C-alpha positions as CSV (number, residue, x, y, z in Angstrom):
1,M,146.4,125.8,116.0
2,P,143.6,128.5,116.5
3,A,140.1,127.2,117.3
4,H,138.6,128.6,114.1
5,S,141.0,126.8,111.7
6,T,139.9,123.6,110.0
7,N,141.9,120.7,108.7
8,P,142.2,121.1,104.9
9,L,142.0,117.3,104.4
10,I,138.7,117.1,106.3
11,S,137.3,120.0,104.4
12,R,138.1,118.4,101.0
13,R,136.5,115.2,102.1
14,I,133.3,117.0,103.2
15,I,133.2,118.8,99.9
16,L,133.8,115.6,97.9
17,L,131.1,113.7,99.9
18,S,128.7,116.6,99.4
19,C,129.3,116.6,95.7
20,L,128.9,112.9,95.4
21,A,125.7,113.0,97.4
22,A,124.3,115.7,95.1
23,V,125.3,113.8,91.9
24,F,123.8,110.6,93.3
25,S,120.6,112.3,94.3
26,F,120.3,113.9,90.8
27,F,120.6,110.4,89.1
28,I,118.0,108.9,91.4
29,V,115.5,111.7,90.7
30,A,116.3,111.7,87.0
31,D,116.0,107.9,86.8
32,R,112.7,108.1,88.7
33,A,111.3,110.8,86.4
34,S,112.1,108.8,83.2
35,W,110.9,105.6,84.8
36,A,107.6,107.2,85.5
37,D,107.1,107.9,81.8
38,D,108.2,104.4,80.6
39,F,104.7,102.9,80.8
40,I,101.4,103.7,79.2
41,V,97.8,102.6,79.7
42,I,96.3,101.1,76.5
43,K,92.8,100.2,75.4
44,N,91.0,98.6,72.6
45,A,90.2,101.1,69.9
46,K,86.5,100.1,69.9
47,N,86.3,101.5,73.4
48,S,84.8,105.0,73.0
49,V,86.5,106.4,76.2
50,D,89.4,108.5,75.0
51,S,90.8,109.7,78.3
52,V,90.4,109.1,82.1
53,S,91.7,110.8,85.2
54,V,94.3,109.1,87.4
55,A,91.5,108.4,89.9
56,E,89.6,106.6,87.2
57,V,92.7,104.6,86.3
58,K,92.8,103.5,89.9
59,D,89.1,102.6,89.8
60,V,89.6,100.5,86.6
61,F,92.5,98.5,88.0
62,I,90.9,97.7,91.4
63,G,87.4,97.0,90.2
64,R,85.5,100.1,91.3
65,M,84.8,101.0,87.7
66,K,82.9,98.0,86.5
67,T,81.7,99.3,83.1
68,W,83.0,101.8,80.6
69,K,81.1,105.1,80.1
70,G,80.4,103.9,76.5
71,G,79.3,100.5,77.7
72,G,81.0,97.2,78.1
73,V,82.4,95.5,81.2
74,V,85.9,96.6,82.1
75,V,88.4,93.9,81.5
76,T,91.9,94.4,83.1
77,V,95.0,92.8,81.7
78,L,97.9,92.7,84.1
79,G,101.4,91.4,84.2
80,S,102.7,89.5,87.2
81,E,103.4,91.2,90.5
82,G,107.1,91.2,89.7
83,S,106.7,92.7,86.2
84,P,107.9,96.3,85.6
85,G,104.5,97.4,84.3
86,F,102.7,96.2,87.4
87,A,105.4,97.8,89.6
88,W,104.8,101.1,87.7
89,L,101.1,100.8,88.2
90,A,101.5,100.1,91.9
91,E,104.1,102.8,92.6
92,K,103.2,105.6,90.2
93,I,99.4,105.3,90.1
94,F,98.5,103.8,93.5
95,S,101.6,105.0,95.5
96,V,102.0,101.5,97.1
97,N,104.3,98.6,96.4
98,A,103.4,95.9,94.0
99,K,102.7,93.3,96.7
100,T,100.2,95.7,98.4
101,L,98.4,96.3,95.1
102,M,98.3,92.6,94.2
103,S,96.8,91.9,97.6
104,K,94.1,94.6,97.1
105,I,93.2,93.2,93.6
106,K,93.0,89.6,95.0
107,Q,90.8,90.8,97.8
108,E,88.4,92.6,95.4
109,V,88.2,89.5,93.2
110,F,87.6,87.3,96.2
111,K,84.8,89.6,97.4
112,G,83.2,89.5,94.0
113,E,83.7,93.2,93.5
114,M,86.1,92.7,90.5
115,N,86.4,90.2,87.7
116,K,89.7,88.4,87.8
117,P,92.3,90.2,85.6
118,I,93.6,88.5,82.6
119,S,97.2,87.5,83.5
120,V,99.9,88.0,80.8
121,A,103.6,87.2,80.7
122,D,104.7,90.3,78.7
123,D,103.7,93.4,76.8
124,D,103.2,91.5,73.5
125,E,100.6,89.3,75.2
126,A,99.0,92.3,76.9
127,I,98.6,94.0,73.5
128,S,97.2,90.9,72.0
129,Q,94.6,90.5,74.8
130,V,93.6,94.2,74.5
131,K,93.3,93.9,70.7
132,G,91.0,90.9,71.1
133,N,88.7,92.4,73.7
134,A,86.8,95.7,73.1
135,S,86.6,96.4,76.8
136,A,90.2,95.5,77.7
137,V,92.8,97.8,79.2
138,A,96.4,97.1,80.1
139,V,99.7,98.8,81.1
140,V,102.6,98.4,78.6
141,S,106.0,99.9,78.2
142,A,106.2,103.2,76.3
143,A,108.5,101.5,73.8
144,K,105.8,98.9,72.9
145,A,103.1,101.6,72.9
146,A,105.1,103.5,70.3
147,S,104.2,100.9,67.7
148,L,100.7,99.6,68.6
149,P,98.9,97.5,66.1
150,A,95.6,98.6,64.5
151,G,92.8,98.1,67.0
152,V,94.8,99.2,70.1
153,T,95.3,102.8,71.2
154,V,96.7,104.7,74.2
155,L,94.2,105.6,76.9
156,A,95.1,109.2,77.7
157,T,95.2,110.2,81.4
158,H,94.6,113.6,82.8
């Protein structure tokens, strides 16, 4: 066999593996993109702040922003470290894993730089807490944010 010829079986396997890798990569990227939009930051409607930058969202959730521009002490409402919303906040907003973000929050609370967040079990409880506190902010799924009750609105980010 000449040196330049290739085994057709090996060529087919390489093409098949390349195609599978491309398809798999597409689904990972597509899933990641849709996942990133599956959560929304919400606030109490009495809060006069309509939008914040991503940097300000970070400041809110780790205690650097202590009061809202319109007044009122920032109150954060968070799910557990293992919750999807907390994972989104950690990975999408802070670019860290959930454990690292939780450690940072605990450290800021311990140092007295941040009030302890209100801990909730799910989106419904988060929405209820935000509705009952004019200074509260939380992360909820986009599905829940699509039908927020009166008194709770989306906090736009830019």
